[in-house]
C-alpha positions as CSV (number, residue, x, y, z in Angstrom):
1,M,103.8,84.5,156.6
2,I,103.1,87.1,153.9
3,T,104.1,90.6,154.9
4,I,104.0,93.8,153.0
5,H,107.8,93.6,152.6
6,N,107.5,90.3,150.8
7,V,104.8,91.5,148.5
8,L,106.8,94.6,147.6
9,L,109.9,92.5,147.1
10,A,108.0,90.2,144.7
11,A,106.5,93.2,142.9
12,I,110.0,94.7,142.4
13,A,111.4,91.4,141.2
14,A,108.5,91.0,138.7
15,A,109.0,94.5,137.4
16,A,112.8,93.9,137.0
17,Y,112.2,90.7,135.2
18,C,109.7,92.4,132.9
19,L,112.2,95.1,132.0
20,F,114.9,92.5,131.4
21,V,112.6,90.5,129.2
22,F,111.6,93.6,127.3
23,A,115.3,94.5,126.7
24,S,116.4,91.0,125.9
25,P,113.5,88.7,124.8
26,V,115.7,86.0,123.3
27,G,118.0,83.8,125.2
28,M,120.5,81.0,124.4
29,C,119.0,77.6,123.7
30,L,119.5,75.4,126.8
31,R,119.8,72.2,124.8
32,C,122.5,73.1,122.2
33,L,123.9,76.0,124.2
34,G,123.5,78.3,121.2
35,R,125.6,76.2,118.8
36,R,122.5,75.3,116.7
37,R,123.5,71.7,116.6
38,H,123.8,68.8,119.0
39,R,125.2,65.3,118.9
40,S,122.6,62.6,118.5
41,L,122.7,60.0,121.3
42,W,121.7,57.2,118.9
43,N,124.5,57.3,116.3
44,G,126.7,60.3,117.4
45,R,126.0,62.4,114.4
46,M,125.6,66.2,114.6
47,R,122.0,67.2,113.9
48,A,120.0,70.4,114.0
49,C,118.7,71.1,117.5
50,R,115.1,70.1,117.9
51,S,114.5,72.4,120.8
52,C,115.4,75.6,118.9
53,R,114.9,74.2,115.4
54,G,118.5,75.0,114.5
55,N,118.2,78.7,115.5
56,G,120.3,78.7,118.6
57,A,117.9,80.9,120.5
58,R,114.7,80.6,122.4
59,R,112.1,83.1,123.6
60,R,112.2,83.8,127.4
61,I,109.2,83.1,129.5
62,G,106.9,86.1,129.4
63,A,108.6,87.8,126.5
64,T,105.5,87.6,124.2
65,A,103.2,88.9,126.9
66,V,105.5,91.8,127.8
67,H,105.8,92.9,124.2
68,R,102.1,92.6,123.6
69,F,101.3,94.7,126.6
70,Y,103.8,97.3,125.5
71,W,102.3,97.6,122.0
72,I,98.8,97.7,123.4
73,A,99.7,100.4,126.0
74,F,102.3,102.5,124.2
75,G,102.7,101.4,120.6
76,N,99.6,103.2,119.3
77,R,100.6,106.5,120.9
78,Q,104.0,106.4,119.3
79,R,102.5,105.7,115.9
80,E,100.1,108.6,116.3
81,L,103.0,110.9,117.3
82,R,104.9,109.8,114.2
83,R,101.9,110.4,112.0
84,E,101.3,113.8,113.4
85,A,104.9,114.8,112.9
86,L,104.7,113.6,109.2
87,R,101.5,115.6,108.7
88,E,103.1,118.8,110.1
89,E,106.1,118.2,107.9
90,L,103.8,117.9,104.8
91,R,101.9,121.0,105.8
92,D,105.2,122.9,106.1
93,R,106.4,121.7,102.7
94,S,103.1,122.6,101.0
95,Q,103.0,126.1,102.6
96,S,106.5,127.0,101.5
């Protein structure tokens, strides 16, 4: 049975996961455990991990979507604020 409490709990959990993914979008590779290499089952040699391509890390589920949403919603505003600050600084330099 779906109640308002369950819906609120799910919304809070989703928001917490979005904040976590925004703060830490990359996690340890689950196949090689971040070591970048794993032992081949065929001949026992150490090889670069195919799952992370020898990087040792993987993107978390939803990381790309969260970061795209952030840049669409807030990124342009921050860029405009920086540009305005630079314009004011240039005006101050030219006037003095």
